[in-house]
N, CA, C and O atoms as CSV, one atom per row, in Angstrom:
chain,resi,resn,atom,element,x,y,z
A,1,MET,N,N,111.376,166.599,24.009
A,1,MET,CA,C,111.629,167.886,23.378
A,1,MET,C,C,110.375,168.317,22.618
A,1,MET,O,O,109.733,167.509,21.948
A,2,MET,N,N,110.043,169.580,22.730
A,2,MET,CA,C,108.880,170.130,22.065
A,2,MET,C,C,109.175,170.288,20.574
A,2,MET,O,O,110.255,170.736,20.191
A,3,SER,N,N,108.206,169.917,19.738
A,3,SER,CA,C,108.426,170.108,18.305
A,3,SER,C,C,108.423,171.596,17.995
A,3,SER,O,O,107.832,172.396,18.721
A,4,GLU,N,N,109.081,171.947,16.925
A,4,GLU,CA,C,109.196,173.347,16.548
A,4,GLU,C,C,108.677,173.554,15.143
A,4,GLU,O,O,108.640,172.635,14.325
A,5,ARG,N,N,108.277,174.783,14.887
A,5,ARG,CA,C,107.797,175.181,13.575
A,5,ARG,C,C,108.462,176.498,13.228
A,5,ARG,O,O,108.561,177.389,14.071
A,6,SER,N,N,108.909,176.623,12.015
A,6,SER,CA,C,109.532,177.870,11.574
A,6,SER,C,C,108.460,178.923,11.376
A,6,SER,O,O,107.332,178.631,10.980
A,7,LEU,N,N,108.844,180.145,11.660
A,7,LEU,CA,C,107.957,181.286,11.507
A,7,LEU,C,C,108.761,182.406,10.874
A,7,LEU,O,O,109.825,182.773,11.374
A,8,THR,N,N,108.263,182.940,9.793
A,8,THR,CA,C,108.933,184.055,9.137
A,8,THR,C,C,108.269,185.336,9.589
A,8,THR,O,O,107.044,185.454,9.576
A,9,LEU,N,N,109.079,186.289,9.987
A,9,LEU,CA,C,108.562,187.527,10.545
A,9,LEU,C,C,109.342,188.699,9.972
A,9,LEU,O,O,110.573,188.697,9.986
A,10,SER,N,N,108.643,189.679,9.478
A,10,SER,CA,C,109.292,190.901,8.986
A,10,SER,C,C,109.244,191.946,10.087
A,10,SER,O,O,108.194,192.193,10.681
A,11,VAL,N,N,110.388,192.553,10.350
A,11,VAL,CA,C,110.463,193.612,11.357
A,11,VAL,C,C,111.212,194.794,10.756
A,11,VAL,O,O,111.912,194.666,9.752
A,12,ALA,N,N,111.046,195.938,11.391
A,12,ALA,CA,C,111.769,197.132,10.952
A,12,ALA,C,C,113.273,196.884,11.079
A,12,ALA,O,O,113.719,196.156,11.966
A,13,GLU,N,N,114.027,197.481,10.205
A,13,GLU,CA,C,115.485,197.329,10.223
A,13,GLU,C,C,116.060,197.710,11.588
A,13,GLU,O,O,116.979,197.060,12.086
A,14,GLU,N,N,115.517,198.758,12.179
A,14,GLU,CA,C,115.974,199.208,13.498
A,14,GLU,C,C,115.738,198.127,14.569
A,14,GLU,O,O,116.578,197.921,15.446
A,15,THR,N,N,114.602,197.450,14.488
A,15,THR,CA,C,114.298,196.367,15.437
A,15,THR,C,C,115.263,195.208,15.251
A,15,THR,O,O,115.767,194.654,16.228
A,16,ALA,N,N,115.522,194.839,14.005
A,16,ALA,CA,C,116.461,193.754,13.715
A,16,ALA,C,C,117.858,194.095,14.209
A,16,ALA,O,O,118.556,193.241,14.756
A,17,ALA,N,N,118.261,195.329,14.017
A,17,ALA,CA,C,119.590,195.761,14.466
A,17,ALA,C,C,119.675,195.707,15.992
A,17,ALA,O,O,120.691,195.279,16.539
A,18,SER,N,N,118.623,196.136,16.677
A,18,SER,CA,C,118.600,196.071,18.146
A,18,SER,C,C,118.683,194.628,18.620
A,18,SER,O,O,119.390,194.322,19.580
A,19,LEU,N,N,117.968,193.753,17.951
A,19,LEU,CA,C,117.998,192.327,18.300
A,19,LEU,C,C,119.398,191.758,18.110
A,19,LEU,O,O,119.893,191.020,18.961
A,20,ASP,N,N,120.026,192.097,17.009
A,20,ASP,CA,C,121.389,191.628,16.757
A,20,ASP,C,C,122.372,192.142,17.805
A,20,ASP,O,O,123.230,191.395,18.275
A,21,ARG,N,N,122.246,193.424,18.172
A,21,ARG,CA,C,123.142,193.994,19.193
A,21,ARG,C,C,122.962,193.285,20.529
A,21,ARG,O,O,123.938,192.951,21.200
A,22,LEU,N,N,121.716,193.061,20.907
A,22,LEU,CA,C,121.449,192.389,22.181
A,22,LEU,C,C,121.952,190.949,22.152
A,22,LEU,O,O,122.480,190.455,23.148
A,23,ALA,N,N,121.791,190.287,21.032
A,23,ALA,CA,C,122.282,188.912,20.903
A,23,ALA,C,C,123.796,188.866,21.103
A,23,ALA,O,O,124.309,188.014,21.829
A,24,ARG,N,N,124.501,189.783,20.458
A,24,ARG,CA,C,125.963,189.824,20.630
A,24,ARG,C,C,126.339,190.138,22.072
A,24,ARG,O,O,127.256,189.530,22.624
A,25,ALA,N,N,125.638,191.079,22.679
A,25,ALA,CA,C,125.970,191.508,24.040
A,25,ALA,C,C,125.702,190.412,25.068
A,25,ALA,O,O,126.373,190.350,26.098
A,26,THR,N,N,124.731,189.554,24.794
A,26,THR,CA,C,124.363,188.524,25.775
A,26,THR,C,C,124.933,187.150,25.441
A,26,THR,O,O,124.823,186.218,26.237
A,27,GLY,N,N,125.539,187.026,24.268
A,27,GLY,CA,C,126.084,185.734,23.870
A,27,GLY,C,C,124.997,184.725,23.518
A,27,GLY,O,O,125.233,183.517,23.534
A,28,ARG,N,N,123.834,185.216,23.208
A,28,ARG,CA,C,122.724,184.345,22.816
A,28,ARG,C,C,122.404,184.619,21.358
A,28,ARG,O,O,122.818,185.635,20.801
A,29,SER,N,N,121.673,183.717,20.754
A,29,SER,CA,C,121.311,183.948,19.351
A,29,SER,C,C,120.092,184.857,19.272
A,29,SER,O,O,119.291,184.937,20.203
A,30,ALA,N,N,119.974,185.538,18.141
A,30,ALA,CA,C,118.800,186.371,17.904
A,30,ALA,C,C,117.545,185.508,17.932
A,30,ALA,O,O,116.496,185.956,18.394
A,31,ASP,N,N,117.643,184.289,17.448
A,31,ASP,CA,C,116.507,183.363,17.462
A,31,ASP,C,C,116.060,183.075,18.893
A,31,ASP,O,O,114.863,183.090,19.183
A,32,GLN,N,N,117.010,182.813,19.785
A,32,GLN,CA,C,116.670,182.556,21.192
A,32,GLN,C,C,115.975,183.760,21.818
A,32,GLN,O,O,114.958,183.622,22.497
A,33,LEU,N,N,116.536,184.936,21.582
A,33,LEU,CA,C,115.951,186.149,22.154
A,33,LEU,C,C,114.554,186.405,21.606
A,33,LEU,O,O,113.650,186.768,22.359
A,34,ALA,N,N,114.370,186.218,20.307
A,34,ALA,CA,C,113.058,186.438,19.701
A,34,ALA,C,C,112.041,185.432,20.240
A,34,ALA,O,O,110.897,185.797,20.509
A,35,GLN,N,N,112.443,184.178,20.398
A,35,GLN,CA,C,111.528,183.168,20.953
A,35,GLN,C,C,111.114,183.535,22.371
A,35,GLN,O,O,109.940,183.443,22.729
A,36,GLU,N,N,112.091,183.952,23.175
A,36,GLU,CA,C,111.790,184.338,24.550
A,36,GLU,C,C,110.875,185.557,24.598
A,36,GLU,O,O,109.928,185.594,25.384
A,37,ALA,N,N,111.153,186.545,23.765
A,37,ALA,CA,C,110.321,187.751,23.739
A,37,ALA,C,C,108.896,187.417,23.310
A,37,ALA,O,O,107.939,187.922,23.896
A,38,LEU,N,N,108.750,186.582,22.307
A,38,LEU,CA,C,107.421,186.207,21.841
A,38,LEU,C,C,106.670,185.436,22.918
A,38,LEU,O,O,105.478,185.664,23.125
A,39,GLN,N,N,107.357,184.524,23.607
A,39,GLN,CA,C,106.692,183.758,24.661
A,39,GLN,C,C,106.259,184.652,25.813
A,39,GLN,O,O,105.162,184.490,26.347
A,40,ARG,N,N,107.118,185.598,26.199
A,40,ARG,CA,C,106.746,186.540,27.266
A,40,ARG,C,C,105.530,187.366,26.860
A,40,ARG,O,O,104.629,187.590,27.668
A,41,TYR,N,N,105.507,187.815,25.614
A,41,TYR,CA,C,104.380,188.595,25.119
A,41,TYR,C,C,103.098,187.768,25.153
A,41,TYR,O,O,102.059,188.242,25.613
A,42,LEU,N,N,103.174,186.537,24.669
A,42,LEU,CA,C,101.993,185.669,24.662
A,42,LEU,C,C,101.519,185.366,26.080
A,42,LEU,O,O,100.316,185.364,26.339
A,43,ASP,N,N,102.437,185.113,26.991
A,43,ASP,CA,C,102.068,184.865,28.390
A,43,ASP,C,C,101.354,186.085,28.974
A,43,ASP,O,O,100.319,185.947,29.626
A,44,TYR,N,N,101.905,187.272,28.742
A,44,TYR,CA,C,101.313,188.492,29.282
A,44,TYR,C,C,99.931,188.741,28.681
A,44,TYR,O,O,98.978,189.017,29.410
A,45,GLU,N,N,99.820,188.648,27.379
A,45,GLU,CA,C,98.539,188.916,26.727
A,45,GLU,C,C,97.478,187.901,27.145
A,45,GLU,O,O,96.306,188.254,27.276
A,46,SER,N,N,97.871,186.655,27.354
A,46,SER,CA,C,96.925,185.639,27.832
A,46,SER,C,C,96.469,185.970,29.245
A,46,SER,O,O,95.282,185.885,29.557
A,47,TRP,N,N,97.422,186.352,30.105
A,47,TRP,CA,C,97.089,186.740,31.475
A,47,TRP,C,C,96.121,187.921,31.464
A,47,TRP,O,O,95.125,187.925,32.187
A,48,LYS,N,N,96.425,188.928,30.633
A,48,LYS,CA,C,95.598,190.129,30.561
A,48,LYS,C,C,94.188,189.789,30.064
A,48,LYS,O,O,93.202,190.289,30.604
A,49,ALA,N,N,94.094,188.947,29.046
A,49,ALA,CA,C,92.784,188.560,28.516
A,49,ALA,C,C,91.974,187.822,29.580
A,49,ALA,O,O,90.767,188.036,29.697
A,50,ASP,N,N,92.626,186.957,30.355
A,50,ASP,CA,C,91.931,186.254,31.447
A,50,ASP,C,C,91.406,187.247,32.478
A,50,ASP,O,O,90.273,187.114,32.940
A,51,LYS,N,N,92.216,188.244,32.846
A,51,LYS,CA,C,91.788,189.251,33.822
A,51,LYS,C,C,90.615,190.065,33.295
A,51,LYS,O,O,89.685,190.374,34.040
A,52,ILE,N,N,90.656,190.410,32.024
A,52,ILE,CA,C,89.558,191.174,31.427
A,52,ILE,C,C,88.279,190.347,31.425
A,52,ILE,O,O,87.213,190.844,31.787
A,53,ARG,N,N,88.389,189.076,31.014
A,53,ARG,CA,C,87.205,188.203,31.021
A,53,ARG,C,C,86.634,188.068,32.428
A,53,ARG,O,O,85.417,188.090,32.612
A,54,HIS,N,N,87.506,187.927,33.411
A,54,HIS,CA,C,87.066,187.814,34.798
A,54,HIS,C,C,86.355,189.097,35.233
A,54,HIS,O,O,85.304,189.044,35.873
A,55,GLY,N,N,86.931,190.244,34.885
A,55,GLY,CA,C,86.314,191.523,35.243
A,55,GLY,C,C,84.948,191.686,34.607
A,55,GLY,O,O,84.017,192.171,35.250
A,56,ILE,N,N,84.820,191.289,33.357
A,56,ILE,CA,C,83.525,191.376,32.681
A,56,ILE,C,C,82.515,190.454,33.337
A,56,ILE,O,O,81.361,190.833,33.536
A,57,ALA,N,N,82.948,189.234,33.677
A,57,ALA,CA,C,82.043,188.293,34.333
A,57,ALA,C,C,81.582,188.832,35.686
A,57,ALA,O,O,80.410,188.699,36.041
A,58,CYS,N,N,82.497,189.438,36.442
A,58,CYS,CA,C,82.129,190.032,37.732
A,58,CYS,C,C,81.136,191.178,37.523
A,58,CYS,O,O,80.160,191.300,38.263
A,59,GLY,N,N,81.385,192.004,36.525
A,59,GLY,CA,C,80.471,193.097,36.236
A,59,GLY,C,C,79.104,192.578,35.825
A,59,GLY,O,O,78.075,193.082,36.275
A,60,ASP,N,N,79.102,191.575,34.974
A,60,ASP,CA,C,77.832,190.977,34.545
A,60,ASP,C,C,77.060,190.386,35.719
A,60,ASP,O,O,75.830,190.358,35.713
A,61,ALA,N,N,77.797,189.912,36.734
A,61,ALA,CA,C,77.168,189.328,37.923
A,61,ALA,C,C,76.794,190.401,38.941
A,61,ALA,O,O,76.258,190.086,40.003
A,62,GLY,N,N,77.074,191.664,38.626
A,62,GLY,CA,C,76.724,192.760,39.523
A,62,GLY,C,C,77.684,192.943,40.676
A,62,GLY,O,O,77.345,193.576,41.676
A,63,GLU,N,N,78.887,192.390,40.545
A,63,GLU,CA,C,79.890,192.492,41.612
A,63,GLU,C,C,80.735,193.745,41.391
A,63,GLU,O,O,81.719,193.726,40.652
A,64,PHE,N,N,80.337,194.816,42.036
A,64,PHE,CA,C,81.043,196.088,41.905
A,64,PHE,C,C,81.555,196.537,43.267
A,64,PHE,O,O,81.003,196.170,44.304
A,65,ALA,N,N,82.608,197.329,43.248
A,65,ALA,CA,C,83.117,197.910,44.491
A,65,ALA,C,C,82.117,198.948,44.991
A,65,ALA,O,O,81.449,199.624,44.209
A,66,THR,N,N,82.035,199.053,46.303
A,66,THR,CA,C,81.162,200.075,46.891
A,66,THR,C,C,81.846,201.432,46.801
A,66,THR,O,O,83.047,201.516,46.546
A,67,ASP,N,N,81.086,202.476,47.008
A,67,ASP,CA,C,81.665,203.822,47.016
A,67,ASP,C,C,82.743,203.938,48.084
A,67,ASP,O,O,83.774,204.574,47.867
A,68,GLU,N,N,82.500,203.318,49.242
A,68,GLU,CA,C,83.479,203.366,50.330
A,68,GLU,C,C,84.774,202.644,49.939
A,68,GLU,O,O,85.865,203.136,50.229
A,69,GLU,N,N,84.664,201.486,49.287
A,69,GLU,CA,C,85.855,200.748,48.866
A,69,GLU,C,C,86.660,201.555,47.844
A,69,GLU,O,O,87.889,201.589,47.903
A,70,LEU,N,N,85.969,202.197,46.920
A,70,LEU,CA,C,86.663,203.037,45.941
A,70,LEU,C,C,87.351,204.222,46.606
A,70,LEU,O,O,88.489,204.549,46.268
A,71,ALA,N,N,86.680,204.857,47.535
A,71,ALA,CA,C,87.271,206.003,48.238
A,71,ALA,C,C,88.522,205.575,48.993
A,71,ALA,O,O,89.523,206.291,48.985
A,72,GLU,N,N,88.479,204.416,49.645
A,72,GLU,CA,C,89.652,203.908,50.370
A,72,GLU,C,C,90.814,203.653,49.407
A,72,GLU,O,O,91.958,204.001,49.699
A,73,ALA,N,N,90.513,203.050,48.272
A,73,ALA,CA,C,91.570,202.761,47.292
A,73,ALA,C,C,92.174,204.054,46.759
A,73,ALA,O,O,93.396,204.173,46.669
A,74,PHE,N,N,91.337,205.019,46.405
A,74,PHE,CA,C,91.849,206.300,45.905
A,74,PHE,C,C,92.691,207.002,46.962
A,74,PHE,O,O,93.727,207.586,46.646
A,75,ASP,N,N,92.251,206.946,48.212
A,75,ASP,CA,C,93.013,207.573,49.291
A,75,ASP,C,C,94.391,206.933,49.444
A,75,ASP,O,O,95.386,207.633,49.634
A,76,ARG,N,N,94.449,205.600,49.361
A,76,ARG,CA,C,95.743,204.901,49.470
A,76,ARG,C,C,96.693,205.373,48.380
A,76,ARG,O,O,97.854,205.675,48.654
A,77,TYR,N,N,96.208,205.437,47.148
A,77,TYR,CA,C,97.058,205.855,46.043
A,77,TYR,C,C,97.417,207.329,46.120
A,77,TYR,O,O,98.535,207.716,45.780
A,78,ARG,N,N,96.493,208.140,46.557
A,78,ARG,CA,C,96.765,209.566,46.689
A,78,ARG,C,C,97.851,209.789,47.742
A,78,ARG,O,O,98.770,210.581,47.533
A,79,HIS,N,N,97.742,209.090,48.870
A,79,HIS,CA,C,98.748,209.245,49.940
A,79,HIS,C,C,100.097,208.705,49.488
A,79,HIS,O,O,101.134,209.292,49.798
A,80,ALA,N,N,100.096,207.601,48.763
A,80,ALA,CA,C,101.359,207.040,48.263
A,80,ALA,C,C,102.023,208.012,47.299
A,80,ALA,O,O,103.241,208.188,47.337
A,81,ALA,N,N,101.234,208.646,46.434
A,81,ALA,CA,C,101.779,209.618,45.482
A,81,ALA,C,C,102.331,210.843,46.199
A,81,ALA,O,O,103.377,211.373,45.822
A,82,GLN,N,N,101.623,211.294,47.238
A,82,GLN,CA,C,102.085,212.456,47.991
A,82,GLN,C,C,103.360,212.128,48.755
A,82,GLN,O,O,104.257,212.965,48.858
A,83,ASP,N,N,103.445,210.918,49.289
A,83,ASP,CA,C,104.648,210.503,50.011
A,83,ASP,C,C,105.865,210.401,49.102
A,83,ASP,O,O,107.000,210.589,49.538
A,84,ALA,N,N,105.611,210.100,47.834
A,84,ALA,CA,C,106.696,209.940,46.873
A,84,ALA,C,C,107.248,211.277,46.400
A,84,ALA,O,O,108.346,211.330,45.846
A,85,GLU,N,N,106.509,212.347,46.608
A,85,GLU,CA,C,106.952,213.667,46.145
A,85,GLU,C,C,108.064,214.229,46.969
A,85,GLU,O,O,108.538,215.333,46.697
């Protein structure tokens, strides 16, 4: 079992009320939901920071998309957006 440490956190009353409502609706404790939300946030932010560092390293190494590659990507997204309309 992983050791645990208490953490005191102040949140807006509205946020606390939303957490309490969700806890009741899901049959889970507010503590469980808050732990899960914090872990998801940390996982996402770590992933994002890794991607940013990788992008900077690629840029520093001179690894950029060509004009043709960018045009192809923009065309794909433009066509997808038009198809969705």
